[in-house]
N, C-alpha and C positions, 0 to 999 in steps of 0.2 A: 859554266857556272854563273858568270857575269850576266849573260843573256837571260838566264832563268830568273835571276834576281830582278832584272829590269822588267821582265814580263809580270812577275808577281806584283811589283810596285805599281805598274800601269793598271793591272786588273783591280787592285785596291782602289786606286783613284777613280776608275770607271764606275765601280760598284758604289763607291762613296757618293759620287755625283748622282747616280740613279736613285740612291736612297734619299738624298737631299731633295731632288726634284719631285720625288713621289711623296714627300712630307712624312717619311717614316720617322718614328720616335727616335730620340737620342740614343736609346738602348740599341737601336739598329747599328749606329756607328760603332758603339762600343763592342758589340758582338762581332761585327764585321772585322774590326781591328784584331780581335782575339783570334778569329778563324784564320785570318791572313797571317798573323804572327805564328800560329800553329803550323800552317803550311810551310812557312819559311823555315821554322825550326826543324821540321821533319826532313826537309831537303838538306839543310845544313848539317844535320847530325848523321846523315847517310841513310840510304835505303838499300834493301836487298837488290842485287843486280837483276837487270831484266826490265822489259818494257811494261809488263803487267803491273808490277808494284807502283810504277810511276803513274800509269793510267788510273789505277785504283785511288791513288792519292789525290789526283786532280778531280776525279769523280766525287770523292768525299767532300772536297773543298766546295765544288760547285753546288753540291747538294746542300751543304751547310749554308751557303750564301742564299740559296732559294728558300730554305727553311727560315732563316733569319728575316728575309724580306717579308714573308707572310706573317711571321710571329710578331714583327714590330710594325705591321701595317698601320697607317695613321688611324686613330680612333675616331668614332663619330661623336660630335658634340655640337652644341648650339653656339652660334657666333656671339661673342660678347659685345655689348653696346659701347664699344670703345670709340672715343672721339679723339681729337688731336692733342689734348693736353691732359693734365691730371684730373681724376674724376672723384666726385663725392656724391653722396646721396641727396636727392632733392627733397623738398617737403612733400606732403601728401595732397593729392588732388582727388576730389570726389566726383565720380562719374555716375551715369544713370544706373550702371550695373554693379558698381563697387568702387573701392578706393585703390589708387595706384601711387607708386613713387617711382622716380626714374633716376637718371644719372646727370650730374651737372659738370659741364666742362667750363671751369672758371676762366680759362685762358681765352676760349672762343666766345664766352658769354652765351652759351646755348645749353638748354636742357633737352635730354632725349628720353622718351618713354617708349621702350621697345617691347613688342610682343603683347599688345593688349587685344584680347579677343573681341571681334566684332560680330561673330556668328558662332553658332554651335559647331563643333567638329563634324565635318561631312563624312562620317565613317559609318560602317555597318549599314543600318537601314536608311541612313541619311545620304549614302552615296547616290549620286544622280538625282538629288531632290533640290528644290529651291532652298537657299540658305535659311536656316532657322535662327530664332532669337537666342542670344547668349543666356545661359543660366547665371544669375547674379552670384557673386562670390562673397565670402566672409573675410574679414581682415583686410590687410593692405597687400595688393599684388605688387611684388617687386619687379618692375618692368626694366630689367637691366641686361637682358639678353634677347636677341632676335629669335623669333619663332622659327621652326623648321621651314626650309624652302618647300614649295609645293611639289608633290610627287612628280618626278620627271626622270627621263633616262640619264644615267650618270656615266661618265668616262673615268678611267683610272686617274688618280691625282696628277701623275706626271704630265698628262695632256694639258691640264690647266696651267701648270708651271711653264711648259713650253709655249703655250699661247701668250702668257705674259712676257716671256723672254723674247720670242721671235716676233710676235705681233705688236706688243706695246713697249717693249724694250725697258721695262721697269721692274723686272723680277728682283726680289730682295733675297739675296743668299743668306742662308743660316739664320733665318728669322724663327726663333724657337717658339714664338707665340702663334705661329701658323701651322704647327705640326698636327693637323687634324683635318677631318672631312666634315663640312657642314651637314647637319642632319636634314634628311628629306622625309616628308611624311604627307599623308592625306590630311592630317590635322594641321592646317596651315592658314586658317582664316583669321589673321591677326593684322592689326595696324601698328605703325610706328609713327610717333609724333615728335617733331623737333620744334622747339619754341625758344624765343629769346628768354634769357634767364630773368627770374624775378617776376614781380607782379606786372602783368600787361593785360590790356583789354582792347577789344575792337580792332584787332589786327587782321589784315587780309590773309587769306588761306590759299595755299596751293596743295592740291591733291594729285599725286603722280602715280601713273600706271606703268609698270616696267614692261619692257619688251622681251623678246625671245621666241618669236613665231608662235605664240600661244602654246608652246611646247616646253620651254625652259625659262629660266630667269629667277631672280630673287630680289626682294626689296632692300637688301643690305649692301648692295654694290656701291662702292665708295664714290664712283664718278657722279652718281646722281643722289648722293647723300643729301639730306635736307639741311646739313650743318651750314653750308655756304650761304644759303638764302636766309635761314633763320637768324644768322648773326647780323643780318641787315634789316630785320624787322618784319619777317613773314613767318607765319606758322605753316609748317610743311608736314604733310601726311602722305605715307604710301602704304601699300597693303600687299599681302599675299592673296592670290586667287587661284581657283582650280585651273589646271593646265591639261592639255592633251586630252586623252580619253576620259579623264575624270571631270574635265570642264566642258567638253564639247561633243560627247556622244549623243546621238539622237536615235530614238527608237519609238515606234508608235505605242508600245506598251508603257513606256515612261510617260508619254504625253497623256495616255489614258488614266494613269493613276494620279497625275498632277491635278490639284484643285484649280489650276490656271490653264490646264491643257497644254503645257509647255514642255519642250525637250530640246536639247542641243545647245543651250546658251547658259549653262550653269556658271561658267567662269564670268560671263558678263553680268549675270544676276548677283554674283559675289561682289563685283565692283559697285553695283547699285546699292547693295546692302552696306558696303563700306561708306558710301556717300551719305546714306541715311544715318550711319553712326556719326559721321562728321556733323551733320545737321543737329543731332541731338546732344553731342558732347563737346564740340570744339570750343564753345565759349568758356568751358572750364579751363582750357589752356590759353585763354586770352585771344582766341580767334573769333572772327565775325562770321556766323553761319550764313549771312546774307551777302557775303563778298568772297565767294569761292571760285577759284579758277581750277579747271580740270586739265591736267597735262598728261601726255604719254609719248613714248618713243617707239618707233618701229611697230611691232604688233600691238604695243600699248597704245600707240597713236591710232591704230586701226580700231581698237576697242573704244577709245575716246570718240572717234568719228562715229561709231555706231551709237554711243550714248548721246551724241548730239541730236539724234532723231528718235530716241527711245521715249515713249510716253511715260515710262516708269521713272525716268531721270528728270522729268520736268521740274524745275524749281530747285534742284539740288546743286546747281552751279550756274554761274553767269557767263564765264568766258572760257575759252579753251586754248591750249597750246598743243600743236600737232607737229611732232618731229619725225620726219622721214616715213610717213604713211598717212593715207586717208582711204576711206571706203567710198569716196564720192562718185567714181565712175559707176555706171549701171552694172558693169561686170568687173569688179575690182580684181587686180592681178594676184592678190594673195590674201590669206586670213579670212576668206569669205566664200560661201557656197550657197546654192539654193537649198531649200528645205527638202526637196526631193532627193538631191544628191546626198544630203546629210543622212536621210533615212536609209538610202541604199547602202551607204558606207557602214552605217550602224548595223544593218542586217549582216553584212559580210563579217564584221567584227564578231557578232554573236555566233555565227556559224564557225568561225575560226577556232573559237574557244569551246565549242560544243556545249554551250549553255542554252537550255531550252526555256528557262524561266528567269524572271528578274531576281528571284531568290538565289538561283545558282550563279547569276552574274555578280551579285553583290557578295557572294561567298568567295569569289576568286581572289587570291592574294594580289595586293597592289603591285608587288614586284613582278608578278607573272604577266600582267596586262599593260604595264607602263610603257612598253615599247610600241604600243599602238598609237602613241602620241604622233607618229609620223603620218597617220591618216586622219586622226580625229583631233583637228586643231583649227576649226573654222567656225566663225560666227555665221549664223543663219537667220532668216526671217521666220521666227517661230510663232508669230501671231500674238505674242505676249510682250517679251522684251523689245522685239521689233515687229511692228505691224506692216511695214513696207521696207523695201530696200532703202538705204540712205538716199540714193539718187531720187527715188520715187517720193520720199518725204520732202526733200528740198523742192522738187517740182511742184508739190502741193503746198509749199510754204509752211511746212511743219518742221520746226527745229527748236533747239533749246538754248543756243548760244547767242550772245549779243555782240561778241567780238572774238577775233581769232588771230593769234600769232602763230604762223606755221612756216615750214620750209623743209629743205632737203640739203644734202651734202653734195659737193662737187664730184666726188668719186665714190658714190654710194655702192657701186657694184663690186668694189675691190675684194671684200672677203668672200663674195659669192661665186666669183669666177676664177679663183686662184688655180683650180684644177681643170677649168673648162673654158679658158680664154680662147680667142680666135687667132688663127694664122690665115694667111692668104688662101691656102689650099682648102680650108673649111669655112671660110668667111661667108661665102654666098649660101652655102647649105644651112648655116646657122640662121641667117636672115630668112631664108625660105621656110624653115621649119616653124617660124613664128608668124611671119607676115603673109605667107601664101601668095595669093593673087596680087598683093601689094608689094611684092619683093622688088620689082623693077623700080618702083617709085622710091623705095628706101635706098636702094643702091644708087639711084641718081643723086640722092642727098648725101650719101656716104660712100663715094666711089673709091674704095681701098685699092691701092696699087702695090703696097708693100706689106710685109708681115707687121711692121710697126704700125702702119695705118690701120690694118685690120684689127689689131689688138686694141688700139685707141678707140676706134669707131664702135667696136662691139661693146667695150666697156661703157661708152656713153649711151648707146642704144639700150643696153640692159638696164642701166640706172634710170634712164628716162621712162622706160616701160613700167618698171616696178615701183618707182619712187617719185620722179619728177612729175610725170603726167598726172597721177592722182592728186597732187597738190595743185597743178594747173586747173584741173576740173573743179576741185573744191573751191578755188578762188573765184572761178566764174560763177558758180552757184551762190557763193556767199555774196558777191557783188550784186547779183540779180535780186537777192533777198534782203539787201540792205544791211548785211552784217559787215561791220568794220573789220577789214583784214590787213594784216601786215605780213608780207612774205619775205623770207630770207633764203640765201644760199650760203652755207658754211664752206669756205674754201681754203682754210689755213693749213699749210704744211707744218709739220713739227717732228719731234724726235720719236713720237709714238705712231699711231695709225693715221695721223693727218686727217684728211677730210673723207676717209672711208666711212662706211656706215657706223654710226654711234660715236664718231670722233668728236662731235660737237658737245656732248653732254657735260664733260668735265669743265668746259668753258661756261656753258649756259647756267649751270648750277653752282658756279663759283668754287670749284673744289680742286683746282690745281695745287698740289702740296707745295708749301713754301720751300722745302728742301729738295724738290725734284730737279734732277739734272736733265730730264727729258724735254722740259719746256723752258723757254728763255723769256727774257723780259717782254719781247713783242707778244708772246703768248699770254703773259700775265696781263698786259694791257688790253688785249682782245677779250680776255676773260672779264675784265672790269666792265668793258663796254657791253658785251653780250649779256652778262648776268644783270647788268643795270637795266637793259631792255626788258628782261624777264621780270625783274622786280617792279619796274614802273607799270608794266602791263598787268601784273597781278594786283597791284594796288588800285589802279584806276582805269584799266582798259586801253591805255595809250603808252607805248614803249618809250616815248620821247622824254627827255629830261635835260637838265643843265649839264653841260660838259660832254654831251653825246652827239655824234653825227646824226643828222636828221634822218628819221625813219618814216617815210611817207606811206600812207595807205596805198594798197595795190588796187587800182581800179581797172587796169587793162589786162591783167592776168598774164602778161608777157614781159613783166619787169619785176625786179626784186632788189633787195639790199644784199650786196655781197659782203660777207664777213671773212676777209682774208688778211693779207698783208696790209691792205687798206680796207676801210669800211666805206663803200661807195655804192650808189644805185647803178644798176646795169640793166640793159635790155637782153632778153633771151636771144641766143644765137639763131640766125635764120634757119640753119639746118634742123635745129631741134624744134623750132616753131613749126617747120614743115612736117617733122615727125609727129608732132601733136595732132596736126590736121589728119594725117593718115590714121592715127590711133582713134580719132573721132569717127572716121569712116568705118573702121572695124567695129567700134561699139555700136554705131547706128545700124550697121548691117545685121549684127546679132539680134538687135531689137526687132 
């Protein structure tokens, strides 16, 4: 009897935690409690003797719990434009296409205008077409909620909760305001604008492109919220753009119907359209359209890197910030493919879904084809958005930026090799699978003798290949072309993900919460320094300023400013410099 009571209580706690992590509604807890109380009462009042009645009782209970789980599944809704303090409505701002009002955070001194359309919804006949102009609207658009995140594969809510709990260590239990799933839609071409509160003018502008392998991501993620920088005198803009198969499918039929002969770069064209929106509207928010810095992280930085050499983006920004990716190598390691590869992949996609015409393709439900994001998420040279590879453009002296602040993280590879790390027994094979005939040279630089060394070296090699080396190549090309470059390496350990991929953003954008126990005072001081570098660079193209460690321009491409427990200039490790030389040889041989 006592054992059964304990089992019932433990099951209730287990299911309660599952419901919480899955963001089920409060009614889920209530009904779960009722079902468990009913089970408890049935056993306490007695059951007919025998095994079958007990089995039936347990079966009914588990069936009820499953039913309650799906009945109270978190609803879909748009994310509210919530800032750090109390909110009130802003005044009305008149834009090219209509009037908008936003929300004011008096405590932070920031206004946020969320979900302003910058292009027509790319749905129906506009799927896989260049972004079209917005239809002007009547009245005042209340820009107080973020638009849906772009169409992308979704996991069950519990996955994201565990990610915050295990990866970031900042999961908030029993937060009733978060019991929903953010909406996902093809209709996602909207910008968000953060500005200092009140009447302002002539302020520098930062436009940010989110990452996510060009497959996932959203512009309302708090780590790169514009609030932190806007509170310091910058107008910040970010946007949704088409992802995966919706943003990067390439087919000759699509190129043939395009007035510009383009296919395969719809997500990139969305970003250009957003930059044009900034040019035409940002002065209404107090921003200077002639002082725009374009920033991006991970695949967002890869997109920014492409825009640096796009003729369509000429004059739409002055400077760039590239976090943890560039497309500078002739053969970039991710987020990029040749036009021929893009067309071949597009043909396989069309055959997979049995669509003979574009009309049939456009009639396919978004939910049916969204999983193709894992193959259709690469920028390509389409002859319109990109007329050359980025490397080819820099070689020809064709680029759009005047200065660049860029860098990588010390342990970029962390999240990518959790399940595929190296041990001594498979270390050489992993090296050989990538480096082929150069394997012995790599092993000479990284001679692992233990499992620990194998894991450490493979993590460094992986990070160097996919992240560090593209920045090394970009810096060389930038120096050659007279672009002022400032390179960093983020190396700060903390209570969250440390210097893993994306760990720098909450520092750079000034968004460490004041009440966070995950970050300490040394983290907050580094945030002050890092975000000040960003602010100064956005304002005038030079990160240096009063009260900051000196950040020198990078002229030799083998040194950078390390942002860790200390902020100091460092030289690249000899073994990694040697690895860069090997990667150069691999690139040159492919050419």
